[in-house]
VOGU-698976 format. One record per atom (N, C-alpha, C): atom name; x, y, z; residue in one letter; residue number from 1. Coordinates in steps of 0.02 Angstrom, whole numbers, plus 50000, padded with zeros to 5 digits. Atoms other than C-alpha are relative to their C-alpha. Last residue first. Layout:
BEGIN
CA, X, Y, Z, A, NUM
...
END
This chain:
BEGIN
N, 49930, 49993, 50035, G, 246
CA, 51112, 46316, 52774, G, 246
C, 49983, 50057, 49916, G, 246
N, 49980, 49933, 49966, A, 245
CA, 50981, 46182, 52811, A, 245
C, 50067, 50038, 49974, A, 245
N, 49916, 50014, 49937, T, 244
CA, 50917, 46095, 52684, T, 244
C, 50002, 50050, 50029, T, 244
N, 49945, 49941, 49981, K, 243
CA, 50744, 46105, 52626, K, 243
C, 50075, 50024, 50037, K, 243
N, 49992, 49973, 49943, E, 242
CA, 50651, 45942, 52593, E, 242
C, 50053, 50063, 49988, E, 242
N, 49932, 49960, 49996, W, 241
CA, 50571, 45905, 52427, W, 241
C, 50000, 50005, 50058, W, 241
N, 50006, 49974, 49933, V, 240
CA, 50385, 45796, 52423, V, 240
C, 50101, 50017, 49995, V, 240
N, 49922, 49976, 49954, S, 239
CA, 50328, 45730, 52260, S, 239
C, 50024, 50026, 50063, S, 239
N, 50012, 49935, 49936, V, 238
CA, 50140, 45674, 52227, V, 238
C, 50073, 49986, 50025, V, 238
N, 49939, 50022, 49934, H, 237
CA, 50178, 45584, 52070, H, 237
C, 49989, 50044, 50036, H, 237
N, 49993, 49899, 49970, S, 236
CA, 50039, 45577, 51896, S, 236
C, 50068, 49972, 50056, S, 236
N, 50018, 49955, 50078, R, 235
CA, 50022, 45446, 51747, R, 235
C, 50000, 50043, 50055, R, 235
N, 50066, 49936, 49957, S, 234
CA, 50107, 45310, 51850, S, 234
C, 50015, 50043, 49963, S, 234
N, 50074, 49966, 50044, E, 233
CA, 50168, 45182, 51699, E, 233
C, 49988, 50009, 50047, E, 233
N, 49991, 49937, 50075, G, 232
CA, 50369, 45208, 51741, G, 232
C, 49921, 49988, 49957, G, 232
N, 49964, 50062, 50052, T, 231
CA, 50347, 45164, 51911, T, 231
C, 49989, 50048, 49938, T, 231
N, 50007, 49967, 50058, F, 230
CA, 50297, 45257, 52094, F, 230
C, 50046, 49973, 49928, F, 230
N, 49948, 50003, 50022, P, 229
CA, 50244, 45157, 52218, P, 229
C, 50004, 50029, 49920, P, 229
N, 50007, 50058, 50046, E, 228
CA, 50068, 45181, 52291, E, 228
C, 50075, 50027, 49980, E, 228
N, 49904, 50053, 49988, R, 227
CA, 50109, 45321, 52449, R, 227
C, 49994, 49947, 49958, R, 227
N, 50020, 50061, 49967, T, 226
CA, 49908, 45348, 52466, T, 226
C, 50074, 49959, 50005, T, 226
N, 50008, 49930, 49907, W, 225
CA, 49917, 45543, 52413, W, 225
C, 50032, 49916, 50037, W, 225
N, 50049, 49940, 49987, G, 224
CA, 49982, 45465, 52219, G, 224
C, 50025, 50008, 50080, G, 224
N, 50074, 50027, 50068, A, 223
CA, 50095, 45363, 52106, A, 223
C, 49919, 50065, 50034, A, 223
N, 50078, 50043, 50012, W, 222
CA, 50229, 45426, 52248, W, 222
C, 49955, 50006, 49952, W, 222
N, 50033, 49996, 50084, R, 221
CA, 50411, 45510, 52251, R, 221
C, 49943, 49939, 50005, R, 221
N, 50040, 50026, 50019, D, 220
CA, 50496, 45573, 52435, D, 220
C, 49966, 50004, 49946, D, 220
N, 50004, 50035, 49907, R, 219
CA, 50650, 45662, 52521, R, 219
C, 49956, 49916, 49946, R, 219
N, 50072, 50027, 50008, L, 218
CA, 50693, 45761, 52339, L, 218
C, 50014, 49925, 50059, L, 218
N, 49987, 50085, 50020, R, 217
CA, 50804, 45897, 52405, R, 217
C, 49955, 49954, 50018, R, 217
N, 50041, 50082, 49972, M, 216
CA, 50789, 46065, 52421, M, 216
C, 50051, 49941, 49951, M, 216
N, 49985, 49988, 49924, G, 215
CA, 50904, 46250, 52410, G, 215
C, 49954, 49913, 50027, G, 215
N, 50001, 49952, 49950, A, 214
CA, 50815, 46317, 52269, A, 214
C, 50002, 49960, 50063, A, 214
N, 49967, 49919, 50023, L, 213
CA, 50929, 46257, 52122, L, 213
C, 49960, 50050, 50046, L, 213
N, 49936, 49989, 49978, R, 212
CA, 50916, 46090, 52200, R, 212
C, 50022, 50047, 49967, R, 212
N, 49990, 49978, 49913, A, 211
CA, 50734, 46101, 52171, A, 211
C, 50052, 49987, 50038, A, 211
N, 50030, 49907, 49965, M, 210
CA, 50712, 46156, 52013, M, 210
C, 50002, 50009, 50065, M, 210
N, 49937, 49917, 50010, L, 209
CA, 50817, 46017, 51965, L, 209
C, 49998, 50049, 50012, L, 209
N, 49941, 49981, 49978, D, 208
CA, 50705, 45892, 52032, D, 208
C, 50061, 50062, 50015, D, 208
N, 50005, 49979, 49937, L, 207
CA, 50567, 45955, 51965, L, 207
C, 50036, 50013, 50028, L, 207
N, 50000, 49917, 49995, E, 206
CA, 50648, 45935, 51796, E, 206
C, 49986, 50033, 50047, E, 206
N, 49965, 49972, 50045, A, 205
CA, 50668, 45750, 51816, A, 205
C, 50008, 50068, 50041, A, 205
N, 49976, 50007, 49970, P, 204
CA, 50489, 45740, 51850, P, 204
C, 50073, 50012, 50031, P, 204
N, 49968, 50076, 49964, W, 203
CA, 50461, 45770, 51706, W, 203
C, 50015, 50016, 50067, W, 203
N, 49916, 50018, 49965, V, 202
CA, 50357, 45943, 51669, V, 202
C, 49996, 49965, 50024, V, 202
N, 49993, 50087, 49982, Y, 201
CA, 50192, 46000, 51554, Y, 201
C, 50074, 49982, 50034, Y, 201
N, 49944, 50021, 50004, R, 200
CA, 50163, 46201, 51525, R, 200
C, 50035, 49932, 50014, R, 200
N, 49942, 50021, 49953, F, 199
CA, 50003, 46252, 51528, F, 199
C, 50063, 50016, 49970, F, 199
N, 49957, 49988, 50022, P, 198
CA, 49854, 46377, 51429, P, 198
C, 50088, 49946, 50077, P, 198
N, 49973, 49997, 49967, V, 197
CA, 49674, 46324, 51454, V, 197
C, 50063, 49991, 50015, V, 197
N, 49938, 50016, 50010, S, 196
CA, 49537, 46363, 51338, S, 196
C, 50060, 50001, 50069, S, 196
N, 49919, 49946, 49946, W, 195
CA, 49370, 46367, 51344, W, 195
C, 50058, 49954, 49992, W, 195
N, 49951, 50013, 50016, F, 194
CA, 49208, 46317, 51218, F, 194
C, 50053, 50036, 50043, F, 194
N, 49961, 49951, 49968, S, 193
CA, 49024, 46337, 51226, S, 193
C, 50072, 49958, 50002, S, 193
N, 49932, 49992, 50002, G, 192
CA, 48890, 46276, 51113, G, 192
C, 50058, 50026, 50036, G, 192
N, 49936, 49959, 50005, R, 191
CA, 48717, 46270, 51132, R, 191
C, 50060, 49996, 50024, R, 191
N, 49988, 50017, 50076, G, 190
CA, 48579, 46155, 51082, G, 190
C, 50023, 50047, 50013, G, 190
N, 50048, 49962, 50025, D, 189
CA, 48512, 46160, 51279, D, 189
C, 50000, 50026, 49925, D, 189
N, 50080, 49996, 49960, E, 188
CA, 48677, 46140, 51346, E, 188
C, 49948, 50012, 49959, E, 188
N, 50067, 49964, 50019, V, 187
CA, 48821, 46089, 51245, V, 187
C, 49970, 50002, 50030, V, 187
N, 50064, 50024, 49952, K, 186
CA, 49022, 46094, 51320, K, 186
C, 49942, 50017, 49957, K, 186
N, 50053, 49992, 50040, V, 185
CA, 49196, 46103, 51229, V, 185
C, 49935, 49992, 50040, V, 185
N, 50055, 50003, 49974, H, 184
CA, 49338, 46126, 51330, H, 184
C, 49929, 49989, 49962, H, 184
N, 50037, 49951, 50037, H, 183
CA, 49538, 46142, 51287, H, 183
C, 49922, 49935, 50011, H, 183
N, 50066, 50054, 50008, S, 182
CA, 49679, 46086, 51379, S, 182
C, 49935, 50043, 50001, S, 182
N, 50084, 49954, 49976, S, 181
CA, 49821, 46177, 51331, S, 181
C, 49945, 49951, 49999, S, 181
N, 50053, 50035, 50025, M, 180
CA, 50009, 46103, 51307, M, 180
C, 49953, 50066, 50009, M, 180
N, 50056, 49976, 50023, A, 179
CA, 50191, 46196, 51276, A, 179
C, 49945, 49951, 50011, A, 179
N, 50036, 50004, 49939, Q, 178
CA, 50338, 46095, 51321, Q, 178
C, 49925, 50017, 50027, Q, 178
N, 49963, 49948, 49933, T, 177
CA, 50443, 46199, 51212, T, 177
C, 49937, 49965, 50049, T, 177
N, 49931, 49959, 50000, T, 176
CA, 50470, 46082, 51063, T, 176
C, 50016, 50038, 50069, T, 176
N, 49965, 50040, 49984, L, 175
CA, 50341, 45950, 51092, L, 175
C, 50081, 50033, 50009, L, 175
N, 49922, 49972, 50049, D, 174
CA, 50195, 46080, 51063, D, 174
C, 50072, 49928, 50050, D, 174
N, 49936, 49993, 49979, Y, 173
CA, 50038, 45985, 51121, Y, 173
C, 50063, 50030, 49987, Y, 173
N, 49929, 49996, 50052, T, 172
CA, 49863, 45990, 51133, T, 172
C, 50078, 50000, 50056, T, 172
N, 49939, 49980, 50046, D, 171
CA, 49741, 45915, 51248, D, 171
C, 50052, 49995, 49943, D, 171
N, 49937, 50025, 50036, F, 170
CA, 49560, 45883, 51227, F, 170
C, 50063, 50027, 50028, F, 170
N, 49925, 49956, 49982, G, 169
CA, 49404, 45893, 51329, G, 169
C, 50057, 49955, 49963, G, 169
N, 49936, 50067, 50043, I, 168
CA, 49236, 45828, 51254, I, 168
C, 50048, 50044, 50012, I, 168
N, 49936, 49982, 50001, R, 167
CA, 49075, 45874, 51341, R, 167
C, 50022, 49983, 49968, R, 167
N, 50007, 49945, 49991, T, 166
CA, 48875, 45839, 51325, T, 166
C, 50061, 50034, 49990, T, 166
N, 50049, 49981, 50039, E, 165
CA, 48876, 45672, 51259, E, 165
C, 49998, 50066, 49987, E, 165
N, 50037, 50003, 49970, G, 164
CA, 49050, 45633, 51344, G, 164
C, 49933, 50028, 49956, G, 164
N, 50056, 50013, 50057, V, 163
CA, 49201, 45604, 51268, V, 163
C, 49969, 49987, 50049, V, 163
N, 50067, 50029, 49965, H, 162
CA, 49363, 45658, 51415, H, 162
C, 49946, 49991, 49940, H, 162
N, 50008, 50033, 49940, F, 161
CA, 49532, 45659, 51403, F, 161
C, 49934, 49988, 50013, F, 161
N, 50066, 49992, 49946, P, 160
CA, 49574, 45671, 51223, P, 160
C, 49993, 49974, 50059, P, 160
N, 50040, 50043, 49983, V, 159
CA, 49755, 45692, 51156, V, 159
C, 49926, 50003, 50051, V, 159
N, 50049, 50013, 49972, T, 158
CA, 49825, 45793, 51009, T, 158
C, 49954, 49922, 50025, T, 158
N, 49970, 49958, 49928, N, 157
CA, 49978, 45846, 50945, N, 157
C, 49918, 49986, 50046, N, 157
N, 50066, 49999, 49985, Q, 156
CA, 49972, 45675, 50805, Q, 156
C, 50037, 50057, 50044, Q, 156
N, 50040, 49967, 50079, G, 155
CA, 50115, 45672, 50651, G, 155
C, 49940, 50019, 50062, G, 155
N, 49935, 49966, 50044, P, 154
CA, 50210, 45520, 50753, P, 154
C, 49935, 50048, 49951, P, 154
N, 49964, 50052, 50030, P, 153
CA, 50075, 45411, 50890, P, 153
C, 50030, 50071, 49950, P, 153
N, 49995, 49973, 50053, L, 152
CA, 50041, 45519, 51046, L, 152
C, 50037, 49967, 49932, L, 152
N, 50049, 49998, 50051, R, 151
CA, 49992, 45417, 51169, R, 151
C, 49983, 50014, 49945, R, 151
N, 49962, 50068, 50053, R, 150
CA, 50182, 45394, 51220, R, 150
C, 49893, 50006, 49990, R, 150
N, 49960, 49997, 50080, L, 149
CA, 50160, 45591, 51266, L, 149
C, 49993, 49930, 49980, L, 149
N, 50040, 50059, 50039, D, 148
CA, 50052, 45574, 51427, D, 148
C, 50035, 49998, 49933, D, 148
N, 50016, 50001, 50076, P, 147
CA, 50163, 45707, 51538, P, 147
C, 49961, 49923, 49946, P, 147
N, 49913, 50021, 50051, V, 146
CA, 50186, 45637, 51712, V, 146
C, 49959, 50010, 49918, V, 146
N, 49990, 50041, 50033, M, 145
CA, 50031, 45736, 51818, M, 145
C, 50069, 49989, 49966, M, 145
N, 50011, 49987, 50052, V, 144
CA, 50045, 45835, 51971, V, 144
C, 50032, 49919, 49945, V, 144
N, 50006, 50076, 50047, E, 143
CA, 50076, 45828, 52132, E, 143
C, 49955, 50031, 49920, E, 143
N, 50018, 49991, 50057, V, 142
CA, 50194, 45956, 52239, V, 142
C, 49958, 49945, 49956, V, 142
N, 50022, 50049, 50029, V, 141
CA, 50257, 45958, 52381, V, 141
C, 49937, 50009, 49960, V, 141
N, 50069, 49992, 50060, F, 140
CA, 50350, 46067, 52473, F, 140
C, 50002, 49932, 49985, F, 140
N, 49996, 50040, 50046, H, 139
CA, 50466, 46010, 52647, H, 139
C, 49942, 50027, 49943, H, 139
N, 50071, 50004, 50006, G, 138
CA, 50510, 46104, 52784, G, 138
C, 50027, 49961, 49929, G, 138
N, 50018, 50064, 50001, G, 137
CA, 50689, 46060, 52845, G, 137
C, 49925, 49986, 49988, G, 137
N, 49954, 50040, 50011, P, 136
CA, 50750, 46241, 52881, P, 136
C, 49967, 49942, 50018, P, 136
N, 49919, 49990, 49960, E, 135
CA, 50586, 46352, 52856, E, 135
C, 50047, 49942, 50005, E, 135
N, 49978, 50068, 49969, L, 134
CA, 50502, 46359, 52704, L, 134
C, 50054, 50005, 50056, L, 134
N, 50051, 50000, 49945, H, 133
CA, 50442, 46523, 52638, H, 133
C, 50024, 49947, 50055, H, 133
N, 49989, 49956, 49977, A, 132
CA, 50611, 46554, 52527, A, 132
C, 49922, 50006, 50044, A, 132
N, 49946, 49991, 49979, A, 131
CA, 50607, 46398, 52468, A, 131
C, 49983, 50048, 50034, A, 131
N, 50030, 50056, 49944, A, 130
CA, 50414, 46413, 52404, A, 130
C, 50051, 49949, 50044, A, 130
N, 50033, 49967, 49987, N, 129
CA, 50478, 46562, 52290, N, 129
C, 49971, 49954, 50063, N, 129
N, 49954, 49938, 49964, L, 128
CA, 50636, 46468, 52229, L, 128
C, 49969, 50028, 50052, L, 128
N, 49967, 49993, 49949, F, 127
CA, 50515, 46345, 52187, F, 127
C, 50040, 50015, 50028, F, 127
N, 50050, 50022, 49960, C, 126
CA, 50400, 46454, 52084, C, 126
C, 50041, 49977, 50070, C, 126
N, 50005, 49955, 49964, D, 125
CA, 50552, 46548, 52006, D, 125
C, 49956, 49963, 50070, D, 125
N, 49915, 49991, 49930, V, 124
CA, 50597, 46379, 51949, V, 124
C, 49991, 50062, 50032, V, 124
N, 49986, 50036, 49940, Q, 123
CA, 50417, 46367, 51888, Q, 123
C, 50061, 49988, 50026, Q, 123
N, 50028, 50011, 49956, A, 122
CA, 50426, 46534, 51804, A, 122
C, 49976, 49969, 50048, A, 122
N, 49976, 49977, 49950, D, 121
CA, 50575, 46498, 51726, D, 121
C, 49937, 50034, 50053, D, 121
N, 49949, 50042, 49991, Q, 120
CA, 50512, 46354, 51617, Q, 120
C, 50033, 50046, 50065, Q, 120
N, 49923, 49967, 50013, T, 119
CA, 50371, 46483, 51563, T, 119
C, 50036, 49929, 50075, T, 119
N, 49993, 50020, 50063, T, 118
CA, 50178, 46423, 51576, T, 118
C, 50067, 49991, 49938, T, 118
N, 49942, 49966, 50040, L, 117
CA, 50150, 46425, 51737, L, 117
C, 50021, 49971, 49975, L, 117
N, 50035, 49931, 50008, N, 116
CA, 49978, 46349, 51776, N, 116
C, 50047, 50050, 49985, N, 116
N, 50022, 49997, 50074, M, 115
CA, 50061, 46179, 51749, M, 115
C, 49971, 50077, 49962, M, 115
N, 49945, 49951, 50014, I, 114
CA, 50120, 46203, 51943, I, 114
C, 49998, 50005, 49918, I, 114
N, 50015, 49913, 49967, T, 113
CA, 49930, 46185, 51987, T, 113
C, 50076, 50028, 49962, T, 113
N, 49930, 49982, 50072, N, 112
CA, 49947, 45995, 51917, N, 112
C, 49994, 50078, 50008, N, 112
N, 50042, 50036, 50055, F, 111
CA, 49815, 45941, 52045, F, 111
C, 50000, 50038, 49943, F, 111
N, 50033, 50065, 50027, V, 110
CA, 49900, 46014, 52185, V, 110
C, 49978, 49995, 49945, V, 110
N, 50053, 49963, 50084, L, 109
CA, 50036, 46152, 52244, L, 109
C, 49977, 49906, 50010, L, 109
N, 50000, 50086, 50058, Y, 108
CA, 50118, 46109, 52419, Y, 108
C, 49973, 50048, 49961, Y, 108
N, 50038, 49945, 50057, A, 107
CA, 50202, 46247, 52554, A, 107
C, 49977, 49941, 49965, A, 107
N, 50018, 50044, 50066, L, 106
CA, 50240, 46139, 52719, L, 106
C, 49983, 50048, 49954, L, 106
N, 49974, 50062, 50010, S, 105
CA, 50345, 46209, 52875, S, 105
C, 49980, 49956, 49954, S, 105
N, 50044, 50062, 50036, F, 104
CA, 50310, 46372, 52842, F, 104
C, 50038, 49951, 50022, F, 104
N, 50001, 50085, 50032, G, 103
CA, 50370, 46520, 52885, G, 103
C, 49967, 49986, 50027, G, 103
N, 49982, 50046, 49934, G, 102
CA, 50309, 46716, 52931, G, 102
C, 50033, 49933, 49943, G, 102
N, 49972, 49988, 49942, D, 101
CA, 50249, 46867, 52796, D, 101
C, 50011, 49932, 50046, D, 101
N, 50067, 49983, 49944, V, 100
CA, 50175, 46818, 52636, V, 100
C, 50055, 50011, 50047, V, 100
N, 49955, 50004, 49946, R, 99
CA, 50298, 46837, 52459, R, 99
C, 49948, 50007, 50060, R, 99
N, 50033, 49974, 49947, T, 98
CA, 50214, 46822, 52297, T, 98
C, 50063, 49983, 50064, T, 98
N, 49977, 49973, 49965, S, 97
CA, 50322, 46750, 52150, S, 97
C, 49983, 50047, 50065, S, 97
N, 49909, 50015, 50016, A, 96
CA, 50299, 46599, 52080, A, 96
C, 50018, 50059, 50024, A, 96
N, 49941, 50019, 49955, F, 95
CA, 50130, 46637, 52182, F, 95
C, 50050, 49961, 49987, F, 95
N, 49986, 50056, 50035, D, 94
CA, 50049, 46762, 52080, D, 94
C, 50036, 49959, 50047, D, 94
N, 49943, 49979, 50071, G, 93
CA, 49952, 46886, 52167, G, 93
C, 50018, 49911, 49996, G, 93
N, 50034, 50006, 50067, I, 92
CA, 49802, 46873, 52297, I, 92
C, 50064, 50032, 49951, I, 92
N, 49969, 49896, 50046, T, 91
CA, 49860, 46868, 52487, T, 91
C, 49977, 49964, 49921, T, 91
N, 49976, 50029, 50072, V, 90
CA, 49734, 46720, 52591, V, 90
C, 50033, 50081, 49979, V, 90
N, 49997, 49953, 50008, G, 89
CA, 49709, 46684, 52768, G, 89
C, 50026, 49982, 49927, G, 89
N, 49949, 49983, 50052, I, 88
CA, 49601, 46568, 52781, I, 88
C, 50038, 50030, 49974, I, 88
N, 49929, 50026, 49963, A, 87
CA, 49505, 46572, 52938, A, 87
C, 50048, 49998, 49935, A, 87
N, 49946, 49961, 49944, D, 86
CA, 49381, 46640, 52852, D, 86
C, 50045, 50024, 50033, D, 86
N, 49957, 49958, 50068, G, 85
CA, 49337, 46506, 52732, G, 85
C, 50019, 50086, 50035, G, 85
N, 49933, 50017, 49987, G, 84
CA, 49272, 46396, 52885, G, 84
C, 50058, 50026, 49946, G, 84
N, 49979, 49989, 49924, P, 83
CA, 49106, 46379, 52813, P, 83
C, 50068, 49990, 50015, P, 83
N, 50031, 50089, 49990, K, 82
CA, 49108, 46421, 52620, K, 82
C, 50003, 49995, 50058, K, 82
N, 50070, 49997, 49984, A, 81
CA, 49088, 46602, 52563, A, 81
C, 49981, 49905, 50030, A, 81
N, 50047, 49955, 49963, R, 80
CA, 49253, 46637, 52572, R, 80
C, 49958, 50007, 50030, R, 80
N, 49967, 49996, 49956, L, 79
CA, 49319, 46500, 52470, L, 79
C, 49991, 50029, 50063, L, 79
N, 50051, 50051, 50006, R, 78
CA, 49193, 46551, 52324, R, 78
C, 50040, 49998, 50075, R, 78
N, 50072, 49972, 49948, E, 77
CA, 49275, 46734, 52357, E, 77
C, 49955, 49933, 50005, E, 77
N, 49983, 49982, 49907, V, 76
CA, 49460, 46651, 52341, V, 76
C, 49912, 50001, 49992, V, 76
N, 49994, 50074, 49955, M, 75
CA, 49395, 46578, 52161, M, 75
C, 50020, 50006, 50042, M, 75
N, 50045, 50029, 50022, A, 74
CA, 49344, 46745, 52084, A, 74
C, 49989, 49951, 50046, A, 74
N, 50064, 49967, 49967, R, 73
CA, 49478, 46849, 52146, R, 73
C, 49954, 49957, 50018, R, 73
N, 50071, 49973, 50050, S, 72
CA, 49599, 46745, 52047, S, 72
C, 49945, 50013, 50060, S, 72
N, 49998, 49946, 50039, L, 71
CA, 49790, 46760, 52074, L, 71
C, 49953, 50014, 49972, L, 71
N, 50026, 49992, 50067, D, 70
CA, 49805, 46655, 52221, D, 70
C, 49965, 50064, 49962, D, 70
N, 49981, 49943, 50056, I, 69
CA, 49909, 46622, 52362, I, 69
C, 49953, 49992, 49951, I, 69
N, 50028, 50024, 50073, G, 68
CA, 49841, 46532, 52549, G, 68
C, 50025, 50071, 49940, G, 68
N, 50020, 49928, 50047, H, 67
CA, 49880, 46538, 52727, H, 67
C, 50007, 49956, 49929, H, 67
N, 49994, 50014, 50054, V, 66
CA, 49838, 46367, 52832, V, 66
C, 50003, 50097, 49963, V, 66
N, 50036, 49924, 50020, E, 65
CA, 49841, 46359, 53008, E, 65
C, 50024, 50005, 49926, E, 65
N, 49973, 49956, 50011, V, 64
CA, 49824, 46177, 53056, V, 64
C, 49983, 50056, 49949, V, 64
N, 49948, 49984, 49968, G, 63
CA, 49718, 46097, 53155, G, 63
C, 50043, 50038, 49972, G, 63
N, 49996, 50041, 49974, R, 62
CA, 49617, 45971, 53052, R, 62
C, 50066, 50019, 50036, R, 62
N, 50060, 50050, 49967, R, 61
CA, 49472, 46063, 52994, R, 61
C, 50061, 49991, 50061, R, 61
N, 50029, 49958, 49938, A, 60
CA, 49629, 46188, 52940, A, 60
C, 49962, 49972, 50039, A, 60
N, 49928, 49983, 49992, L, 59
CA, 49684, 46050, 52802, L, 59
C, 49999, 50059, 50068, L, 59
N, 49980, 50069, 49965, P, 58
CA, 49500, 46017, 52770, P, 58
C, 50071, 50000, 50030, P, 58
N, 50055, 50011, 49938, L, 57
CA, 49486, 46194, 52715, L, 57
C, 49991, 49950, 50043, L, 57
N, 49999, 49945, 49933, A, 56
CA, 49635, 46213, 52632, A, 56
C, 49958, 50004, 50028, A, 56
N, 49960, 50048, 49967, I, 55
CA, 49618, 46057, 52504, I, 55
C, 50001, 50032, 50088, I, 55
N, 50012, 50058, 49999, R, 54
CA, 49453, 46116, 52413, R, 54
C, 50054, 49960, 50051, R, 54
N, 49982, 50022, 49936, G, 53
CA, 49498, 46300, 52466, G, 53
C, 49983, 49924, 50012, G, 53
N, 50057, 49986, 49963, T, 52
CA, 49402, 46394, 52325, T, 52
C, 50033, 49943, 50048, T, 52
N, 50055, 50012, 50013, G, 51
CA, 49588, 46392, 52244, G, 51
C, 49929, 50015, 50043, G, 51
N, 50043, 50040, 49951, V, 50
CA, 49734, 46387, 52350, V, 50
C, 49904, 49999, 49956, V, 50
N, 50061, 50026, 50059, G, 49
CA, 49857, 46409, 52198, G, 49
C, 49937, 49960, 50049, G, 49
N, 49983, 49971, 50063, L, 48
CA, 50000, 46396, 52297, L, 48
C, 49932, 49977, 49981, L, 48
N, 50047, 50021, 50041, E, 47
CA, 49944, 46337, 52493, E, 47
C, 50009, 50033, 49941, E, 47
N, 50017, 49945, 50028, L, 46
CA, 50048, 46376, 52650, L, 46
C, 49994, 49988, 49918, L, 46
N, 49987, 50006, 50080, A, 45
CA, 50074, 46277, 52777, A, 45
C, 49971, 50061, 49966, A, 45
N, 50038, 49963, 50063, R, 44
CA, 50101, 46333, 52952, R, 44
C, 50006, 49957, 49950, R, 44
N, 49974, 49941, 50057, G, 43
CA, 50209, 46233, 53074, G, 43
C, 49931, 50011, 49955, G, 43
N, 50007, 49935, 49929, A, 42
CA, 50143, 46100, 53250, A, 42
C, 50017, 50040, 49932, A, 42
N, 49975, 49993, 49921, G, 41
CA, 50172, 45952, 53100, G, 41
C, 49950, 50045, 50042, G, 41
N, 49991, 49928, 49950, A, 40
CA, 50158, 46020, 52938, A, 40
C, 50007, 49986, 50060, A, 40
N, 49939, 49957, 50038, L, 39
CA, 50208, 45850, 52831, L, 39
C, 49984, 50059, 50042, L, 39
N, 49926, 50019, 49961, E, 38
CA, 50080, 45751, 52951, E, 38
C, 50053, 50028, 49973, E, 38
N, 49989, 50019, 49939, A, 37
CA, 49956, 45852, 52883, A, 37
C, 50046, 49981, 50030, A, 37
N, 49980, 49940, 49982, L, 36
CA, 49997, 45870, 52733, L, 36
C, 49991, 50013, 50036, L, 36
N, 49948, 49971, 50026, L, 35
CA, 49974, 45689, 52699, L, 35
C, 50019, 50062, 50042, L, 35
N, 49968, 50040, 49964, D, 34
CA, 49813, 45656, 52773, D, 34
C, 50072, 50018, 50007, D, 34
N, 50021, 49923, 49913, V, 33
CA, 49751, 45832, 52697, V, 33
C, 50038, 49923, 50032, V, 33
N, 49960, 49960, 50024, A, 32
CA, 49801, 45720, 52494, A, 32
C, 50001, 50055, 50070, A, 32
N, 49908, 49987, 50014, P, 31
CA, 49716, 45577, 52599, P, 31
C, 50032, 50027, 49964, P, 31
N, 49989, 50014, 49947, E, 30
CA, 49569, 45654, 52625, E, 30
C, 50070, 49962, 50009, E, 30
N, 49976, 49970, 49942, V, 29
CA, 49544, 45731, 52465, V, 29
C, 50011, 49975, 50065, V, 29
N, 49935, 49970, 50011, A, 28
CA, 49522, 45612, 52345, A, 28
C, 50037, 50043, 50022, A, 28
N, 49956, 50040, 50015, D, 27
CA, 49414, 45461, 52433, D, 27
C, 50059, 50043, 49948, D, 27
N, 49929, 50025, 49932, S, 26
CA, 49333, 45617, 52515, S, 26
C, 50051, 49952, 49974, S, 26
N, 50024, 50030, 49948, T, 25
CA, 49251, 45687, 52347, T, 25
C, 50075, 49977, 50058, T, 25
N, 50021, 49976, 49925, F, 24
CA, 49306, 45852, 52290, F, 24
C, 49966, 49943, 50040, F, 24
N, 49925, 49981, 49987, M, 23
CA, 49409, 45787, 52134, M, 23
C, 49983, 50026, 50080, M, 23
N, 49957, 50101, 49959, E, 22
CA, 49262, 45678, 52074, E, 22
C, 50050, 50036, 50038, E, 22
N, 50046, 50032, 49925, S, 21
CA, 49168, 45859, 52069, S, 21
C, 50042, 49949, 50044, S, 21
N, 49931, 50042, 49942, S, 20
CA, 49298, 45950, 51976, S, 20
C, 49956, 49969, 50047, S, 20
N, 49978, 50034, 50021, S, 19
CA, 49154, 46030, 51864, S, 19
C, 50058, 49955, 50016, S, 19
N, 50058, 50045, 50025, E, 18
CA, 49044, 46052, 52017, E, 18
C, 50038, 49967, 49929, E, 18
N, 49992, 50069, 49930, D, 17
CA, 49199, 46139, 52130, D, 17
C, 49944, 49942, 49932, D, 17
N, 49934, 50039, 49987, Y, 16
CA, 49246, 46274, 51978, Y, 16
C, 49952, 49928, 50026, Y, 16
N, 50012, 50053, 50022, A, 15
CA, 49056, 46331, 51903, A, 15
C, 50070, 49950, 50016, A, 15
N, 50047, 50008, 49987, A, 14
CA, 49075, 46497, 51963, A, 14
C, 49961, 49938, 50021, A, 14
N, 50012, 50021, 49907, A, 13
CA, 49239, 46509, 51965, A, 13
C, 49943, 49965, 50003, A, 13
N, 49981, 50060, 50009, I, 12
CA, 49246, 46475, 51754, I, 12
C, 50017, 50011, 50094, I, 12
N, 50043, 50026, 50029, S, 11
CA, 49108, 46621, 51745, S, 11
C, 50049, 49920, 49998, S, 11
N, 50078, 49996, 49990, E, 10
CA, 49191, 46741, 51857, E, 10
C, 49981, 49933, 49995, E, 10
N, 50058, 49947, 49971, G, 9
CA, 49356, 46710, 51805, G, 9
C, 49959, 49977, 50028, G, 9
N, 50055, 49981, 49910, F, 8
CA, 49485, 46600, 51824, F, 8
C, 49973, 50027, 50019, F, 8
N, 50059, 50043, 50022, Y, 7
CA, 49567, 46598, 51624, Y, 7
C, 49950, 49962, 50079, Y, 7
N, 49965, 50046, 50050, G, 6
CA, 49581, 46794, 51610, G, 6
C, 49980, 49923, 50022, G, 6
N, 50033, 50001, 50061, D, 5
CA, 49481, 46901, 51724, D, 5
C, 50004, 49952, 49931, D, 5
N, 50064, 50036, 49980, E, 4
CA, 49571, 46842, 51873, E, 4
C, 49945, 50014, 49961, E, 4
N, 50034, 49975, 49933, D, 3
CA, 49735, 46894, 51814, D, 3
C, 49951, 49939, 49998, D, 3
N, 50052, 49939, 49995, L, 2
CA, 49838, 46798, 51677, L, 2
C, 49968, 50009, 50087, L, 2
N, 50093, 50033, 50006, M, 1
CA, 49972, 46674, 51707, M, 1
C, 49945, 50076, 49976, M, 1
END
């Protein structure tokens, strides 16, 4: 992962909440916070990739002690500027390897953030790091998309995810390495801008194996935060792994 001057530097952080505004609505946030608060119980929660606090802040308002790890100082500055932001402990670092003190009953990664780790080794390290922070019986939660490869006809490697009058977004895939990139084109006042972010898509069964390597087992998998059944048609999933004793 690049540092805060890379993919999530000042220019991205300044507009992040606005550009992802649909993810900040109560319909998007409250079901996630409901489930995470239930899993945290009376324990502490660790958010990997805490960003601007979309989930950490309302979870803390539920009475859960939240600590975050994030590589982007620019994103964390936005968190700090929000009401209650000073109550969230944050460690600057790569969430695949950075350690913080104490034990946690819950660790979580939301909104496809596991894919910001662009190698399989880094994703495995992330599971190991989450498990190292968890107390026995604690839970690791990941929300991530299901790779949308069925929309790719032979010979094509690009799938659009937004086409509007002023903004176009599309993903490109490399089926041999599971590398993908999201590309964003925006036009304002006759001037265009472009930025892209690399990811690594990952399959549910692959995540389950990473969890097993880290001493965790799958407890639940749903299509969303309101616990809809996960099926072959699901476009994303919320998975919960439990750290085994010993």
